[in-house]
C-alpha positions as a Markdown table, in Angstrom:
| # | Residue | x | y | z |
|---|---|---|---|---|
| 1 | Unk | 248.1 | -137.9 | 81.5 |
| 2 | Unk | 248.2 | -135.4 | 78.6 |
| 3 | Unk | 246.3 | -132.2 | 78.7 |
| 4 | Unk | 242.8 | -132.6 | 77.5 |
| 5 | Unk | 241.9 | -130.3 | 74.7 |
| 6 | Unk | 238.2 | -131.0 | 74.0 |
| 7 | Unk | 235.1 | -132.7 | 75.3 |
| 8 | Unk | 235.7 | -135.9 | 73.4 |
| 9 | Unk | 239.1 | -136.4 | 75.1 |
| 10 | Unk | 237.6 | -135.6 | 78.4 |
| 11 | Unk | 234.8 | -138.2 | 77.8 |
| 12 | Unk | 237.3 | -140.9 | 76.9 |
| 13 | Unk | 239.4 | -140.1 | 80.0 |
| 14 | Unk | 236.3 | -140.2 | 82.3 |
| 15 | Unk | 235.2 | -143.5 | 80.8 |
| 16 | Unk | 238.7 | -145.0 | 81.2 |
| 17 | Unk | 238.8 | -143.8 | 84.8 |
| 18 | Unk | 235.4 | -145.4 | 85.5 |
| 19 | Unk | 236.7 | -148.7 | 84.2 |
| 20 | Unk | 239.9 | -148.6 | 86.3 |
| 21 | Unk | 238.5 | -147.0 | 89.4 |
| 22 | Unk | 239.6 | -148.8 | 92.6 |
| 23 | Unk | 236.1 | -149.1 | 94.0 |
| 24 | Unk | 232.4 | -148.9 | 92.9 |
| 25 | Unk | 231.8 | -145.4 | 94.4 |
| 26 | Unk | 234.7 | -143.9 | 92.4 |
| 27 | Unk | 233.6 | -145.8 | 89.3 |
| 28 | Unk | 230.1 | -144.4 | 89.7 |
| 29 | Unk | 231.5 | -140.9 | 90.2 |
| 30 | Unk | 233.5 | -141.1 | 87.0 |
| 31 | Unk | 230.6 | -142.6 | 85.1 |
| 32 | Unk | 228.4 | -139.7 | 86.2 |
| 33 | Unk | 231.1 | -137.3 | 85.0 |
| 34 | Unk | 231.2 | -139.0 | 81.6 |
| 35 | Unk | 227.4 | -138.6 | 81.3 |
| 36 | Unk | 227.7 | -134.9 | 82.1 |
| 37 | Unk | 230.5 | -134.4 | 79.6 |
| 38 | Unk | 228.6 | -136.2 | 76.9 |
| 39 | Unk | 225.4 | -134.2 | 77.5 |
| 40 | Unk | 227.2 | -130.8 | 77.9 |
| 41 | Unk | 229.4 | -131.5 | 74.9 |
| 42 | Unk | 226.3 | -132.1 | 72.8 |
| 43 | Unk | 227.7 | -135.5 | 71.6 |
| 44 | Unk | 225.6 | -137.8 | 69.5 |
| 45 | Unk | 225.3 | -141.5 | 70.1 |
| 46 | Unk | 227.9 | -142.4 | 67.6 |
| 47 | Unk | 230.5 | -140.1 | 69.2 |
| 48 | Unk | 229.7 | -141.6 | 72.6 |
| 49 | Unk | 230.1 | -145.2 | 71.3 |
| 50 | Unk | 233.4 | -144.3 | 69.7 |
| 51 | Unk | 234.6 | -142.7 | 73.0 |
| 52 | Unk | 233.6 | -146.0 | 74.8 |
| 53 | Unk | 235.7 | -148.0 | 72.3 |
| 54 | Unk | 238.6 | -145.6 | 72.6 |
| 55 | Unk | 238.5 | -145.7 | 76.4 |
| 56 | Unk | 238.5 | -149.5 | 76.4 |
| 57 | Unk | 241.4 | -149.5 | 74.0 |
| 58 | Unk | 243.3 | -147.0 | 76.2 |
| 59 | Unk | 242.7 | -149.3 | 79.3 |
| 60 | Unk | 243.9 | -152.3 | 77.4 |
| 61 | Unk | 247.0 | -150.6 | 76.1 |
| 62 | Unk | 247.9 | -149.4 | 79.6 |
| 63 | Unk | 247.4 | -152.9 | 81.0 |
| 64 | Unk | 249.5 | -154.4 | 78.2 |
| 65 | Unk | 252.2 | -151.9 | 78.9 |
| 66 | Unk | 252.2 | -152.7 | 82.6 |
| 67 | Unk | 252.4 | -156.4 | 81.9 |
| 68 | Unk | 255.3 | -155.9 | 79.5 |
| 69 | Unk | 257.2 | -153.8 | 82.0 |
| 70 | Unk | 256.6 | -156.4 | 84.7 |
| 71 | Unk | 257.8 | -159.2 | 82.4 |
| 72 | Unk | 260.9 | -157.2 | 81.5 |
| 73 | Unk | 261.7 | -156.7 | 85.2 |
| 74 | Unk | 261.3 | -160.5 | 85.8 |
| 75 | Unk | 258.1 | -160.4 | 87.8 |
């Protein structure tokens, strides 16, 4: 993970972690962090919606990369 430089990047990362968390408790924890980041970062609804879309894209890209690597390895 790259170093986070602003609240927006932190929000995207928290949302992505909430999506990929290994269990509901951790997902809830990450979601709560995302809410705190959005509130403390004084983000408007449009910024939060964009962060949600960016987090989903990040998760999809990571999943696609993992699938591609597994296919290349013959799995």
